[in-house]
N, C-alpha and C positions, 0 to 999 in steps of 0.2 A: 582083630582088626585095630590098625595103630590109629592113634588119634592124630588131629589134623591141628598143626601149633600156629595160632592166632595171634599177633603181636596189634595191637591197638594204642598208637600214637597220638598225642596233642601235639601239634604244630604251632610253633612260632618262638622269639628268641634265636638262641644258637641253634645250626642246625647240627653240628658235632656231635653233641649227645645223643641224637636221633639215628645220626648215621652209626653211632658205635651202638647203639642198643638193636639194629637191624643187622650189623654186623656179627655180634658177640649171639645172639639167639637164633640166626639164620632159620626164622619161621616158615612157614609153606604159604601163608598168607600176609598183607602187611593190611592195615586199616588207619589212613588219617582222618585224624578230626581238624578240622582246617577252619579257618575263616575266609572270607573272598580275600582278604590281600596276602594270607599265606597260601594259597594255590600253588602259584609260581614256584615257591619253595618247596613244596613237595616233589615237586619235577629235580630241583637240582639236589634233593636229597639222595633220590634214585639214582642221579648222575656219576655220586659218589660212593654209592655201598658199594661192597663185594658180596653178593649174595644168590643163593643157587637158584636154577629156574629163570632167571629174570634177562639171558643177555640180550635178547633179543629187542625186550623193551629198553634196555638203558642204552644199548646201540642204539636203536631208532630215537630215543631221546636226546643223544648226545649229539649226535648229527644234526638235529634240527636246531640246537641251540650253537652248534657251530656254524651251520650255513646263515642263519640270520644275526651271530653276534659280530661279524666284519661289517656287514653293511648296517647293521642299528649303527655302529659304532664311526662309520664313515657317514652316515646322516647327521649324527648328532653334531660330530667337526664341522659339517659343513655349515650347517644350520644356526648353530648358537652363536657364532660370531654377528651374525644380522642383529641380533638383539643385545647385544652386549660390546661397552664401550670398551672394555678390559680386555687385553689380548692375554690368551693363556698360551701353554705349549702343550702337544701331544701327550707327556706326562700326566697333566691333569685330568683329561678324558678319562685314562687308563683308570685313574684313581677313582674319579668318579662314578664311572662305569663298577669298580670294585665296590665302592659306598652303596651303592644302590643295590647291587646283590646280599651284603652283609647284613644290612638294615632293615628291619621293617618299621613302618609309619603308619601311626592311627589316622594321623588327620593331616592338613598343611600346615598347623601350627607345630607339630611336632616334627614334622619336616623340616621346617624352617630351624627349629631348635638344634636337631641333631646336626643339621647341613653346617650351622653357624660353626660349631666344634669341628667340624671336618675341614673348613675353610682356616680357622684358626691352627690346625694340627698342619697344614700345608704353608703356614705362614701367608696367608694371600690377603689382600687387603679387604677391609670392609666394605668399601664402594662397591666392589664385585658382589659381595654376600647383598647388598642392598638391590642391585640391578636383578640379582638371580632370582631373590625373593619376589620381585616385583614380576618377574615370567611367571613364577608359580600363583600367582595370586590373579594372574591373567587367565587362568585355567589354559596355559599352554602345554601343561603335564597332566597326564592320568595320574592322579596321586594314589589312586589304589593299585595301578598296575605298574606305575612307573615307565611307562613309556610315551615317545613322544605322540602329543596327537595331531600335530601338524602334518605327520610323515604318515602318507599312505602306504608305503613299505615297511615303518613302523606299524600301522594298524596290523597290515596282513601276518607280520611278525606274531604279533599278539593273539590272532584269530587262529594261526595255525598251532601256535602251542596248546591254545584251548581246547580245539579240535583234537588233538591228539592226545591229550591228558583224557578228555572226556572218553574219547575210545579206547585206550589202555588201561585207566583208573577211572572206572566208572562210579558214578555214586551207588553207594552200596544201598540208600534210602529208596532206591527205585528198581532193585533188582530182583528177581524171583529165583536165580540159579547165582551161583559162586563160582565160574569157570575160572575167573579172570584170578592172578596172583596178587594184582593190588588192587584196592577200594578207596575211596574218601567219601566223607559226610562233611557237608558243610556247615558250620555253626553261625548262620547267618549274622548273630551280634554277638560280636567276642568280647562285650562288656557286660553279658546280660548271663546272671548265675540261670535263670530258668531256661533261656533258651540251650544253653550248654548242657544242663541237666536232662530236658527232653530228647534233644538229637541222640545223646549217649544212649541215653536208656534205650531208644530204637534199635541202636546199632548192636547193643549190647543182646537184646533178645535174639538176634541172629544166630548167636553163641552157645546159646544156654542149652548146652546139652551136655553134658560132661563125658559121657559114651562116644561121644564124636569128635570135641572139642578142648585141648588145652590153650587157656586165652592169658595173655600176659598184656596188662594193661600199664603202659609206660607213660606218666603225667610230668614228666620233665619238662617238656616246652608248653607254650601256650600264656594267656593272659591270665590274672591270677580267678576272675569268675569263671572262665573255660575250665582250667584245673580243678576248681572247685565241684562245677557241675558235673565233671567226668567221676572224680573220686566218688559222691554224693549218688550218683547213680547206679555205681557199683556195689557201694553199701544198701543202699536200698534196694536193690536187686537179689540180694543175699546169694549169689551167684557161688555155687560149690566148687565150679572148677576155672574161677579166675584167681589170676594173682597181681598185686602192685607190683611196679618196679619204678625204681627213679635212678637217673643216671648221675653221680655225683662224683665226688674223689676221696680217697682214703682219708686224708687230712687237710684241712685247711690251707695249709702252707702251698698246697700245689694249685690254688684259685687264684685269677688276679685280683687287682685292686685290695692287696694286704688281706686275702682271702674271704673278702665279699664278693667279688665277680663272679665270672665264669670259671669253669673247669677247665685249667690248661689242655692242649692236644696232648695225647698220651697217658695223661694221668687219668682217664675215668675208671670209673667201675660202676656195675648196675647193682643198684641195693635193694634186696627185698624189703617191701613195707607190709608190715601186718595190718590185717582191717581190725581195726580196734572194735567194732561191732562182734566179730566174731571172737576175739581175743576174751573179752571182757562180757560176751553175753548179752550184749547190750539190747539186742532185738527180743531175745527170748524173757529178760528181767522186764522190759517195758510192756510186752503183751501178757506176760502174767499176772502183773500189778495191773492193768487195765481190766482183764478176766476178773482178778480177785476183786475188785472193785465194784465191778458191775454182779457180783454174787456167781459169777459162772464160774466155781471152784474145781471142777474136774478139770476144764480147759486149762486153768493157771498153772494146776498141777502139772500137768503136760510140758508147756512151757517152761517151770522151773525144774523140773527132770531133763527134760532136752540140755537145758543149760548145764546142769549137772552132769551130765554125760558127756558134753562135749569141752568144758573148761579142764583146765588143767589145774594141779592142787595148786590153792593158795584160797587169799581172802573171798575172791568172786564163789570160787567154788562151795565153801562155807557157807557162805549165805545164800547159796541157789538150795542148798539142803536145807537151811531152816526155813526158807519160804515154801520149799515143796512141804513140809512138815507143818505150817502153817495153814495151807491150802486144804491139805487133808483133814484138819482138825475141824475147821469150819465148815468144810462139806458136810462132814459126819453131824455137825450141832444143828445146820440148815435141814438136814434131813431127820431131825427130830431123834436121833441117836442118843442113848444115855452113856455109851459107851463107843470108842474107836478102836479099829483093828490096826495094830501097829507088828512090823515083822521084827523078832528077836534073832540076830545075826547070830548069836552065841549059840540058841537052841535050835537054831535053822525054824521056826515054824513062827507063825502069826498069834499073836494073844490079844485078849481083850482089855483095854484099859478106862477106868471112869474117866468122862470128859475135864470133868474138874482137876481131879489127879493129872492127867496128861498136861493140860495147860498150866500146872504148877510146876512140875516136875522137869518136863521136857522143854517148854515153850518160854515159859517167866525165867525160872533160875537156868536155863542153858541158852539163854539169849546170848546172842554174840554182841554185845549193846555196843563197843567200839565200832563193829561193821556198821553193825543196824544204824545207829544217831546218825551216823554219816551219809546214810545211803538217800535218803529223802527227807523233804521238809520238814513233815508233821511228825518224825519218828517219836518223839517224846508222847505226843498225843495217843499214837496207837500203842506205846507201853503201858500209857495209863488206861487206856481203856480195856486193854487186856488183863489188868488189874480190877476194874471194874466187872468184867467177865466172869472173871474168877469168884468175886465175891457174890454175883448173882449164882452161878452154876453150884456154888456148896450150898445155898438156899433150896433150888430147884432141885435139886438130886440129893435131897437130905434122907438119911436113913429111914426118917418118920414118913413114909408117902404119904399119909393123911394132912401133913403140913406141907409139904413139899408142891402137891398138885395146885396150888393155887399160883406159885409161880410160873406155872406151864401158860397162864394166860396173856402175861404181858410178851413172853419169848412167841406164842400165837400170833398175837396182833403184830409184832415186830416182822414176823417170817410173811404174813399176807400183805405187809406193807412193802418187802422185798419184791414179793412175787408180783404187785401191781408196779412198782418201779421197771422192774423188768421189761413190762408189758405182758405178763401172763394173767390176765385179768381173770379170766373163769378159774385159775388155780386160787387166785388172793381170795374170790368171793367165798370159794368151797373151805378156805382156811377160817375167814368172818363167820362164817354158818356154824363151824365145828367151835369157834370162839362164845358164840350164845350159848351155844348146846352146853359148853364147858361151863360157863356163870351157872348153869341151873345145875349142874353136877356138884360143883364144890358147895353150892348151898344146902343140897341133899348130905351132901356129907357133914356139914355143922349142924343138921339135924338127928344125926347118930344112925342113919339109915342105911349107909352104903356099907356091902360088905366088904371088910378091911383086907381079909385073906385073898378075894380075886385082886382087888384093887393092887394088892403087895405083890402077887404072884404076877396075874396076868396084865396089869394095867389097865384093868376094866373096871367100869361102874356099873354096877348090879345093887339091886335094892337086895338088905338080907331080910329075907321075909319075918325071921323071929323077932328082928330088930323092930319092923314096920309093926307086927302086931302089936309088940312091947309099947309102942308111940303112939300108938290107936287106939289104946285101951279105952280111953274116956272120950274118943272122937269116934264115932259111929257112921258118921256121914261120909268120914274119910275113905273106910274101910269098903263102905257100899259104893262109892263112886269108882273104886280100883278094882270091884268086884264087876262092874257094869262094862267095864273097859274088856272083858274076857282075853286076859294075857293069859297065854296056855301056861308059861311054867308056874305062873300063880294059881291057876285052877287045877295043873296038876301038884301042887303043892311041895314042888320045887324048893329047895333050899334059899334059891335067889332068882328073881325075875329083873328085865329090862325094861326102860323107859324111854319112848322118842323123846325129840326135844318139846315138842308141843305138849305131851303130856306130864314133861317134866315139869314144866310152869304150870301146869293145873295142878300138878299135885302141890307144887310149892304155895302157889294160891291159896288151896283148900288147908295148908297149914297157917295161912292169915302171915305168908312172909312179904313184906312189902316190895322186895325188889321183882316178886312175880307181878303184883298187881302195876307195878310202873311198866313193865314190859306190854302187858295187853293193854294198856292204857294208850302207850304209844304206837299207835295204828300204823304209823307209816314205816316205823321201824319192824312192827310185825310183819306187815305185808312185803316189806323188802325181804325178811328171813324167808318168807314162804316162796315168793315171786322170781327173785332175784338168782336164789338157789336153785330151784326146781325148773325155770328157765332155760340153765345154762346148759350148753352141751356136754357139761361135766357130771351133771344131775339125770335131769328127765326132760329136757328141750333138747333142739337143735340150734337155737342161736347163741352166738359168743357175745361174749360181753365187753363194751370199750370199757374206754378208760374214765369218763366222767361218770359211768353207773357206778363201777367199781370203789372210786373213790367216795362217792355218796354213801356207798354203802360202810365203807370202811368208818367213815366220821359219825353215821349214826352209831354203828358197833363202838366204836372208841367212846362215845359219849355215855353209852348205857354202862360200860364196862367201867368208867370212873364212878359213876352212882355205885356202881357194886363195890368196887373197891378203890377208895378216893387216891391213894398214894401209888396206883397201877404206873404213871406214867414216869415215876422215877427210877420205877424197876425198867421200865422200857428202856430208860434211857442206858442203864447199867446192863442191860443185854444187849445194847446195838452193837453191830458187829464194827471192828476198826477197818478205817480204809487207808491206802496210800496215796497222800496228797502232797 
């Protein structure tokens, strides 16, 4: 099935480039984007084009123009002398009708200005200009359509033209089917960017099917706000079956006014314009950065990958690849991974690399700094924060796991804060509960009773039975307490046993650790740990948490964490994820 070729034209200014565009592309359908003042101009364009399948329309319109043009001329020549003291010949009237045909006037002031130039070109006295202007100001003319309002026959001409155009060139905004070959859409305010954008977008959505339509948008004509609105609507729509066109000349010498005016007849050329949003991946980059800034790293990676796949070789493609690597790295970190999987093209397989190593070798040392620093305002801050991240990850992922575990806490608190910021309050609270538990486990490790092999091999906190018995040789009450808990692994004399959060703090209190006493003394914190987490739908309850509840819990946990580790906020700052801003 062949695609229909649709040509959409913004109308205004010279008609010749638009006629050239229609004759060049020979579309199946034409859509005019016009203002109220240029509706009549659409008809004149159709009268002059050589276009397939439109003989009936053109002949009908031409006959209508011819039928009324002579009578309009006679009326004009008969009535005008009654209002003027200056006598003019027939040549003036012919030139005046041609002047009206060739020009667009946005208001009376604009008409007067251009009419003065017209009179000067004919070397007509200024007094006549003053008299004629007075007629205009008395509203004897309809300055939007430029017909004599004092003539019934003139009004009939205007009404017949509009009726014919409405029938043969219907508004596409009111159509359920597209049987006609010519359509139009009125931009009611030709000086409004917003109105042009809104109308254009509605028109374009009718043809957003790349299996059915091939669309050319020619933005040669129209006011600057009209053209800008048309272009923005195409760019925003990200239509895959649309292309931009502009009718210009091969070189400026073929334009009037020393290269600054309109294109001379016969020297027109249609120029393909590239959508900068597609060429430079602007939409994908913008979306990717927004997703990155809101910690939606998978979506960020998808957009940067789309940009990489669609861009031609060049700086933007290189930058999209780097941002894809950034997104994948921070996604791995955000999921608490200590390593990241990367594809080795030479070996044709995936490999795991330590986060700190990957950050240094692949992201910091291989950063395309010239491109990166020019891409967004806070790029230097971004790089500085990556170096802070590297310093933090080296501490957290140290070979000595017993020392590195303390840096999991600031990372966990940052992660909880990100989840709350994203609106995932239950997820954030689950992490805060884990942070309270981790504080206890870190302190149990400081008592030298955590099994180091389990910690190293399984990242798990188990009490080493032998170490526990050794540390409690002179503390029989602590042994008795643990025995009364009837922990299965302990009773079965396994090498290690686990403790839940509450019992971990109970054991620390038995060892006379002040931090445990502080925990039990802070009833609001203890209640929050029990109730907020347990009532959450992600734990044992059915109720989702809200922002205020999650944020209150975060503040309490942070305050307690500072008691446990006074410099924790410094490490939270170092572990903060950078943002594109």
